C-alpha positions in Angstrom: -9.9 9.9 9.4 -7.4 11.2 6.9 -4.0 12.5 7.6 -1.6 14.6 5.6 -3.8 16.2 3.0 -2.0 16.8 -0.3 -1.3 20.4 -1.2 -1.7 21.0 -4.9 -0.1 24.4 -5.0 3.5 24.6 -6.1 6.1 25.5 -3.5 8.8 27.7 -5.0 12.2 27.7 -3.5 15.5 29.3 -4.3 18.3 26.9 -5.1 21.7 28.7 -5.6 21.5 30.5 -9.0 18.3 28.9 -10.2 14.6 29.1 -9.5 13.0 25.7 -8.8 9.3 25.0 -9.2 8.2 21.8 -7.4 4.5 20.7 -7.3 5.2 17.8 -4.9 8.4 16.4 -3.6 7.7 13.4 -5.8 6.9 15.2 -9.0 9.4 16.5 -11.6 11.3 19.7 -11.3 12.3 22.3 -13.9 14.9 25.0 -13.5 15.0 28.6 -14.8 18.4 30.2 -14.5 18.2 33.7 -13.0 21.3 34.8 -14.8 19.4 34.8 -18.2 17.8 38.0 -19.6 14.2 38.5 -18.6 12.9 37.9 -22.1 14.6 34.4 -22.3 13.2 33.5 -18.9 9.7 34.4 -20.0 10.1 32.3 -23.2 11.3 29.4 -21.1 8.2 29.7 -18.9 5.9 30.0 -22.0 7.4 26.8 -23.5 6.8 24.9 -20.3 3.3 26.3 -19.6 1.5 23.5 -21.3 2.9 21.1 -18.6 2.6 23.4 -15.6 0.3 26.4 -15.3 2.3 28.9 -13.1 -0.4 31.5 -13.2 -2.8 29.5 -11.1 -0.4 27.2 -9.4 -2.1 24.0 -10.5 -0.6 21.1 -12.5 -1.9 20.5 -16.0 -0.3 17.2 -16.6 0.1 16.2 -20.2 0.9 12.5 -19.4 -1.7 11.7 -16.8 -2.1 8.2 -15.5 -5.1 6.4 -17.2 -8.0 6.5 -14.8 -8.1 3.2 -12.9 -10.6 1.8 -10.4 -9.3 -1.0 -8.2 -10.2 -2.8 -5.0 -7.3 -3.5 -2.7 -7.7 -5.7 0.5 -5.8 -6.8 3.5 -6.5 -10.0 5.4 -4.7 -11.6 8.4 -5.6 -15.2 7.7 -4.2 -16.6 11.0 -2.5 -19.5 9.2 -5.9 -20.6 8.0 -6.9 -21.5 11.5 -10.4 -20.2 12.4 -12.1 -19.2 15.6 -13.4 -22.8 15.7 -9.7 -23.9 15.9 -10.0 -25.8 12.6 -7.3 -25.3 9.9 -9.2 -25.0 6.7 -7.4 -23.4 3.7 -10.3 -23.9 1.4 -12.5 -21.8 3.7 -9.9 -19.1 3.9 -9.6 -19.0 0.1 -13.4 -18.8 -0.3 -13.4 -15.6 1.9 -10.6 -14.1 -0.2 -12.5 -14.9 -3.5 -15.8 -13.5 -2.1 -14.1 -10.1 -1.5 -13.6 -9.7 -5.3 -10.4 -7.6 -4.7 -7.8 -7.0 -7.4 -4.8 -7.1 -5.0 -4.8 -8.8 -1.6 -2.2 -8.4 1.1 -2.1 -11.4 3.4 -0.6 -11.7 6.9 0.2 -14.9 8.8 0.2 -16.7 5.4 3.1 -19.1 6.3 3.7 -21.4 9.3 5.9 -19.7 11.9 8.4 -22.5 12.6 10.4 -25.1 10.7 10.4 -24.7 6.9 7.7 -22.0 7.2 5.5 -23.8 4.7 2.6 -21.9 3.2 -0.5 -22.2 5.2 -2.5 -21.4 2.1 -1.2 -23.9 -0.6 0.1 -22.4 -3.8 -1.5 -25.2 -5.9 -4.9 -24.4 -4.3 -4.6 -20.7 -5.1 -3.7 -21.4 -8.7 -6.4 -24.0 -9.3 -9.4 -22.6 -7.3 -9.1 -18.8 -7.5 -8.6 -16.0 -10.0 -5.4 -15.1 -8.2 -1.7 -16.0 -8.2 0.9 -15.3 -5.6 3.7 -12.8 -6.1 7.0 -14.7 -5.8 9.6 -13.4 -3.4 12.1 -16.2 -3.7 12.8 -16.3 0.0 11.9 -19.9 1.0 10.9 -22.5 -1.5 7.8 -23.7 0.3 6.7 -20.3 1.7 4.0 -18.0 0.3 5.8 -14.8 1.2 8.2 -13.3 3.8 7.6 -13.4 7.6 4.0 -14.4 6.7 3.3 -11.5 4.4 2.2 -12.3 0.9 0.4 -10.7 -2.1 -2.2 -12.2 -4.2 -2.9 -10.5 -7.5 -5.4 -11.2 -10.4 -3.9 -13.6 -12.9 -4.1 -11.0 -15.7 -1.9 -8.6 -13.6 1.9 -8.6 -13.7 4.4 -8.2 -10.8 7.1 -6.0 -12.3 9.3 -6.2 -9.2 9.0 -7.8 -5.7 11.2 -7.2 -2.6 11.3 -8.5 0.9 12.0 -5.7 3.4 13.8 -6.0 6.7 12.3 -4.1 9.6 13.7 -3.1 13.0 12.1 -5.6 15.4 11.8 -7.0 18.8 10.0 -10.1 17.6 10.2 -11.6 14.0 8.7 -9.1 11.6 9.1 -8.2 8.0 7.4 -6.5 5.1 7.1 -6.9 1.3 6.9 -4.4 -1.5 5.9 -5.0 -5.2 5.2 -3.0 -8.3 2.1 -4.3 -10.0 1.0 -3.6 -13.5 -2.7 -3.5 -13.2 -3.8 -3.4 -16.9 -1.5 -0.4 -17.8 -1.5 1.4 -14.5 1.4 0.6 -12.2 0.7 0.6 -8.5 3.3 0.1 -5.8 2.0 -2.0 -2.9 3.5 -2.7 0.5 2.3 -5.3 3.0 3.3 -5.6 6.6 2.5 -7.1 10.0 3.8 -4.7 12.7 4.8 -5.2 16.3 2.6 -5.2 19.3 4.8 -2.6 21.0 4.0 1.0 20.2 7.7 2.0 20.3 8.7 -0.7 17.8 5.6 0.1 15.6 6.8 3.6 15.3 10.3 2.5 14.3 8.8 0.1 11.8 6.5 2.7 10.2 9.5 5.0 9.8 11.4 2.1 8.2 8.5 1.4 5.8 8.3 5.0 4.7 12.1 5.1 4.2 11.8 2.1 2.0 8.9 3.6 0.1 10.8 6.9 -0.3 13.9 5.2 -1.6 12.1 3.2 -4.3 12.4 4.9 -7.7 10.6 6.0 -9.7 7.7 7.4 -7.6 4.5 5.5 -8.1 1.0 5.7 -6.5 1.3 3.5 -3.5 -0.8 1.6 -1.0 0.4 0.2 2.3 -1.7 -2.6 3.8 -1.6 -5.0 6.7 -2.2 -5.8 10.3 -0.6 -2.7 11.9 -1.7 -3.6 15.4 -2.6 0.1 15.9 -5.8 0.9 17.7 -6.1 4.6 16.9 -4.9 7.1 14.3 -2.7 8.8 16.8 0.7 7.6 18.2 2.8 5.7 15.7 0.3 6.6 12.9 1.3 10.3 13.2 4.4 9.4 11.2 2.2 9.2 8.0 1.3 12.9 8.3 4.8 14.0 7.4 4.5 12.0 4.2 1.1 13.2 3.2 -0.4 9.7 3.2 -4.1 9.1 3.9 -5.4 6.5 6.3 -8.3 4.8 4.6 -11.6 5.2 6.5 -12.4 1.6 7.4 -14.5 -0.1 10.2 -13.1 -2.3 13.0 -11.9 -5.7 12.0 -10.8 -7.4 15.2 -11.9 -9.7 16.7 -13.9 -11.2 13.9 -16.8 -12.4 16.1 -17.4 -8.9 17.5 -15.1 -6.3 15.9 -14.1 -3.4 18.1 -10.5 -2.6 17.0 -9.1 -1.2 13.7 -6.0 -3.2 13.6 -6.1 -3.9 9.9 -5.3 -0.8 7.9 -4.9 0.5 4.4 -2.9 3.7 3.8 -3.0 5.5 0.5 -0.5 7.9 -1.1 -1.8 11.5 -1.8 -2.4 10.7 -5.5 -4.9 8.0 -4.8 -8.6 8.6 -3.9 -10.6 6.3 -1.7 -14.1 5.8 -3.2 -15.4 3.1 -0.8 -14.3 0.5 1.6 -15.3 -1.8 4.5 -14.9 -5.2 6.1 -16.1 -8.4 4.3 -18.6 -9.7 6.8 -20.4 -13.0 6.4 -21.0 -16.2 8.3 -17.8 -17.8 6.9 -15.5 -14.8 7.5 -16.6 -14.6 11.1 -15.1 -18.1 11.7 -12.3 -18.3 9.0 -9.9 -16.2 11.1 -9.7 -14.1 14.2 -9.6 -11.0 11.9 -12.1 -9.8 9.3 -10.7 -8.9 5.9 -10.7 -5.1 5.1 -10.9 -3.6 1.6 -10.8 -0.2 0.0 -12.1 0.9 -3.4 -9.6 3.3 -4.9 -9.3 5.6 -8.0 -5.9 6.3 -9.5 -5.3 9.0 -12.1 
């Protein structure tokens, strides 16, 4: 189910003594002073028409993003403890590699107490996978922040990485990073939200505020264990921001999935071209959640 469909028609508005054309709230503005003679105004419009076609109300972007197809994924690895109660990081990493995703958001990637050591060792990731972890410089032996971590392909570059604080009843956090995926920059956000519906709503509002405040605007993907069973309730917050909830099957519990707790949410400038859960004999026992993935097109 998708929420908040993007509206491609420009929405004119009057702003004191100037006319403002805005295609989206995240796209550039230009101003035409009303005080100028009509001939000058028409010439201004004519000069800008290659960038924005005002006659048909549709953007004709000169500097379009290069078309990019990616696979993004989210996986609650349950500290590498499987449904058989065995802690097996190698098994967890095998499931991650089998998904063949380009960017992976992990939850419960660190121990919860003490030094919060990484449940999935960094050395193992570097040596035995095509991925590397995005560094957040929070704790020296942790993989991420409050158990949230990103794995990206080794040829990708993390341009920035931030740990985000969320309103919380129990320890929760989120992470955000800008990833250069071969010339296309994607903003990704990973989170593990509260079990309480009231606190989930507050946390989603906080995530959207963080995303809104990050400049410049980039195509963005939010991923994680949202602990939200339906697309209603707290998820209604995404409708106001024109984000799309990726259409994915249930992922919890791994043995017999009935709940869509693991989610991927896309900004309006990203198209979902596929998606699902990674289901195999190993993934059924590697964690209590199945990994979910979405194939996306940017540009």
